[in-house]
LOVEX-46101 format. One line per 3 residues: number of its first residue (from 1); for each residue x negated, z negated, y of C-alpha. Coordinates in steps of 0.2 Angstrom, whole numbers, always signed. Layout:
<nodes>
NUM = X,Z,Y  ...
</nodes>
This chain:
<nodes>
1 = +1,+0,+0  -7,+6,+16  -10,-7,+31
4 = +5,+0,+41  +16,-1,+27  +11,-19,+23
7 = +15,-25,+41  +31,-16,+40  +36,-25,+23
10 = +30,-43,+31  +42,-38,+47  +56,-34,+35
13 = +54,-51,+27  +52,-62,+41  +68,-53,+50
16 = +77,-55,+32  +72,-75,+34  +78,-78,+53
19 = +94,-67,+48  +99,-84,+38  +100,-95,+54
22 = +113,-84,+63  +129,-80,+59  +140,-95,+50
25 = +124,-100,+42  +118,-107,+60  +135,-114,+61
28 = +131,-124,+44  +113,-128,+49  +115,-136,+68
31 = +134,-143,+67  +128,-158,+56  +113,-162,+66
34 = +121,-160,+83  +137,-172,+76  +124,-184,+70
37 = +114,-185,+85  +128,-187,+97  +135,-200,+84
40 = +118,-209,+85  +117,-208,+105  +137,-216,+106
43 = +131,-230,+94  +115,-234,+104  +126,-233,+120
46 = +138,-246,+115  +125,-259,+109  +117,-256,+126
49 = +133,-258,+135  +137,-274,+123  +118,-281,+129
52 = +124,-278,+146  +140,-288,+144  +132,-303,+137
55 = +121,-302,+153  +136,-301,+163  +130,-283,+170
58 = +144,-270,+172  +146,-258,+156  +143,-240,+159
61 = +149,-225,+146  +145,-206,+148  +156,-196,+137
64 = +149,-180,+129  +159,-167,+137  +153,-152,+127
67 = +139,-145,+117  +134,-127,+118  +120,-120,+107
70 = +111,-102,+110  +103,-95,+96  +91,-80,+101
73 = +80,-69,+89  +70,-58,+97  +60,-43,+87
76 = +47,-31,+95  +39,-16,+88  +27,-5,+96
79 = +10,+5,+97  -4,+4,+108  -19,+15,+110
82 = -37,+15,+117  -50,+26,+118  -68,+25,+123
85 = -74,+40,+132  -93,+37,+128  -92,+36,+109
88 = -76,+48,+108  -68,+35,+97  -48,+32,+97
91 = -40,+16,+92  -22,+16,+87  -15,-2,+87
94 = +4,-6,+79  +11,-23,+86  +25,-32,+78
97 = +31,-48,+86  +46,-59,+81  +52,-73,+93
100 = +66,-86,+89  +73,-98,+102  +87,-112,+101
103 = +93,-118,+118  +107,-132,+117  +115,-135,+133
106 = +125,-153,+133  +137,-159,+146  +139,-178,+150
109 = +154,-185,+160  +154,-203,+166  +169,-212,+157
112 = +178,-222,+171  +194,-227,+179  +211,-223,+167
115 = +200,-213,+153  +189,-228,+151  +204,-241,+151
118 = +213,-230,+138  +198,-228,+128  +192,-248,+128
121 = +207,-257,+130  +222,-246,+121  +229,-254,+105
124 = +221,-250,+89  +235,-239,+79  +240,-247,+63
127 = +234,-232,+52  +217,-234,+58  +217,-251,+51
130 = +225,-245,+34  +211,-233,+34  +198,-246,+37
133 = +204,-258,+24  +205,-243,+11  +190,-237,+15
136 = +179,-252,+9  +178,-263,+24  +184,-280,+19
139 = +201,-286,+27  +195,-302,+33  +182,-292,+44
142 = +194,-279,+49  +208,-291,+55  +197,-303,+64
145 = +190,-287,+75  +207,-279,+78  +221,-292,+78
148 = +223,-303,+92  +237,-313,+82  +247,-315,+68
151 = +263,-324,+72  +258,-341,+80  +240,-339,+72
154 = +229,-335,+86  +212,-327,+84  +201,-335,+97
157 = +211,-330,+112  +196,-339,+124  +181,-332,+115
160 = +181,-317,+126  +173,-320,+141  +161,-335,+145
163 = +156,-345,+131  +168,-358,+127  +164,-375,+126
166 = +169,-379,+109  +171,-367,+96  +188,-359,+92
169 = +199,-366,+78  +203,-352,+66  +204,-360,+50
172 = +223,-356,+48  +219,-338,+52  +207,-337,+41
175 = +217,-344,+27  +229,-329,+30  +217,-318,+30
178 = +212,-324,+12  +229,-322,+7  +229,-305,+13
181 = +212,-302,+3  +222,-310,-12  +236,-299,-10
184 = +225,-282,-8  +215,-287,-24  +230,-290,-35
187 = +238,-273,-28  +224,-263,-30
</nodes>
């Protein structure tokens, strides 16, 4: 195989390999990575804001508005020549080039006002609580985090805000959680 044929073969193989990063497979390759990066970023933001609240600073949330990824594949083929008039030698040089670029653009917007209040203070839907308990979370943990009260059993109403002088009495509520867990284990 000649040098030109070998170079052509290599460029075809390289372009075929790059073809797998475009089209539907590009979505399969990039979507989970962006999803994981956004989830990690939101987790870190939540932890940072919990620390801010502990030290009585104002929380500040950014919402990911959009993610746009631009994938670009550039290929070039060319021929160059040079000649030396003294020796009379002419040189012809083939050129092949391939370039790939992934340029994400992420838009953030501050979460404030009514949107912030809706996202932080809205009640947790019953369906979400059921999904959490059915996906392996313990009933005690889910109820302790999501329930304010069950009938006359209050879930430490003074625990949010400044640290109370005495520990909240939630013994009766814990007994209720144990009954729920026992009932769940007998049903499943």
